[in-house]
N, C-alpha and C positions, 0 to 999 in steps of 0.2 A: 264477245261484243260488249258485255257488261264491263269487263276489265278495261277495254279501250276507252269506253265512255268515261269511266272513273278517272283514268289517266288524263284524258282531255280536260275534264273539269278541274283537276288539280293544276294543270299547266295554265289554264285560263286564270285561275285565282292567283297563281304566283305572278303572272304578267300584270294583272290588275294591281297587285300590291306594289310591284316594282314601279309601275307607272305612277301610282300615287306618291311614292317616295320621291321619284324624280321631279314631279310637279311641286311638291313641298320644298324640295331642295332649291329649285329655281326661285320660288317665292322668297325663301329665306335669304338667298344671295341678293335678290333685288332689294329686300328690306335692309339688309346689312350694308349695302353699298350707299344707302342714303343716310345712314346714321352719322350724325355730327356735321352734315352739310347744311349751310344756311338755307332756310326756307323749307326744309324737309319736315315731315310730320313725326320723324323719329329722332329728335335731338337727343344727344347723350345726357343722361341725368346728372345733376349735381348730387354729391353724396356727403352727408354729414354723419359721422360716427360719434356717438356720445357714449362714453364709458363711465358709468356711475360706480365709484369705488365702494366695495364692501356693502353692496346693495343686494340682499338676499331676495330670491323669488317670492317668498311669502310676504315681503314688504312691498310688493307691487300689487295693487288692488285688482288689476286686470286678471290676475291668476286666481282670485277668489279663495286665497288660502286663509289660514287661521288668523292672520294679521290684517286681513282685508278691511275690516271695520275699524281698525285702529289707525292704520297708515293709509291715507287716501292719496292716490297718485293720478289725478284726473288727466293730466297731459300725456302721461305714458299710456293710460287707458285709452285715450283718444287714438294714439298711434296704433294700439292693438285693434281697436274697433274699425279703423279706416284702412289698416294695413294687414299685417300678419302677426299672429301671436303663436310663438313656438311652444308647443306643449310636449315635445318629446326630444329634448336636447340634453346634452351631457357636458360636464365640465372636465376638460382634459388636465388642467392643473389650476387649482384655486388660489395659489400663492401669488402675491402681487407681481413680482418681476417675471417669473416664468409664464404667467397667464398672458402678460402683454407680449412676450416673445411668441407664444402660441398664436395669438391673433395676428400679429404682423407677418409671420412667416408661413402660417398655415401648417406648421409641423408640430409633432409631439416633442416633448422636452428632450427625449433621447436623440432626436434628430437635429434640433437647433442648438443643443448644448447648454441651455439655460434651465437648470434643475431647481435652484433655490434663489434666495434673495441676493446671493453673492456673485453669480456668474455674469459675465458681460456678453451682450449680444454682439457677435462679431460683425464688423462693418461689411464683409463680403456676402452676408446672408441675403438671399432674395426675399424681398418683402412686397406686400401688395401696394404700398405707396410708390415704390420704385417702378413697378409695372404700370401704375396709373400715370406716373410722370412720362413714361415713354409713349403713352397714348394721348399726350397733350393736356393732361389735367394739371391744374395749379394746386399743389398739395401743401397742407399745413398741419401742424400738431401744436396744441396749446393745452397747458395744464400739467398734470402729473405724468412724468416719463419713467423714471426709476429703472433705467436699463443700463446704467453705468457707462454710457458712451454717448458721444455727441449724436443727435438724431441724424439719420441719413435717409435720403429718398424724399425729403420735404423741401419745397421751395421757400418755406418760411416756418420757423418754429420759435416758440416762446414757452419754455418749460421750467418747472420748479427743480431746484437742486434736491437730490435724494428723494425722500418721500414727500417733502413739502411740509408746510405749516398751515394750521387751520386759520390762524390770524397773522396778519402782516407777513405774507409769504414772500420768498425770494425767488425771482425768475431770472434765468439766463435767456438771452434773446439772440437769434441768429445775427451774425455780423458784429456782435458786441462781446464775444468771448464765451467759453464753455468751462464749467468747473463742477466738481463734485464736493466742493468745500464751501459751507455756508459762510465762513469767516474770512475768505481771502479777498473779498471785495469785488469779485467778478460780477456777481449777480446784483440785481436791483431790488430793494425792498419796496413793496407796495402796501400801503395802509388799508386795512379792511379785512373782510371775511373772504376766504379763499375761493369759494364757489361763485360769489358775486363777481370777484375780480376776473376769474377765468372765463366766466360767461361774457363779460364785457369785452375781453380780449378776442373771444371768438366772434362776436358781432362785428367788431372793428375789422377783423380779417375778412369777413364776408362782404362787408360794405366797401372795402378798399381793394378788393382783388383786381388784378390787371386783366384777367381773361374771364370768359363766361363759364367754362367748365372747371369746376372746383371740387376737390375732396378735402374735407376738414375733419380731423380727429380732435374731439374735445374730451379730455380725460379729467373728470372732476374728482377731487379728493374726497368729497362728501356730498350727500344728496340734499338738494334744496327742499324747504318745507312745502313749496307750492308745486312740486313735481307732478 
């Protein structure tokens, strides 16, 4: 009798768990069906990815590292306070070109084929901007690219040749030619400091986008003083 009662209790608990999962699944399906539809409360978010080049974690004051009192980053700190601060993350490849390939593909270097500063990111690689394009996002990348190939998966791009320059940088723009040579005349020289120029281009992209859902990658060559 005791054994039968125990078995019955176990079965009831299993059924309750399955019922809960079923109800949650129905709720998730209902919510997902409304995502992106006008007037729904679950509009798809716009996504802006800002990559700050050569910016070590101790130089972000939100992490309260040994440089926190020297380098103040109030706007990044605000993102951390109002959003998420990652405290247990790891760098898969810290070098410029392969780190960008890691981010775009979600793969380790031995999977995406970009190990050093010299390898090219192959055009047939699946990247998250390509996937976002398929979901109806208007995608763009502005600033430092440094992947030795014309950007793919973006509806608009305006990127610097090679690693770029701190002052008077040269940008190639979608529809106006692509080059890896600073001196062949393909790119356009813009007078000023690179981070100010890249930021202005990013704002122009957002203000003039043709659709509501947008993903923008802004890759800064160096960090602004008022970050």
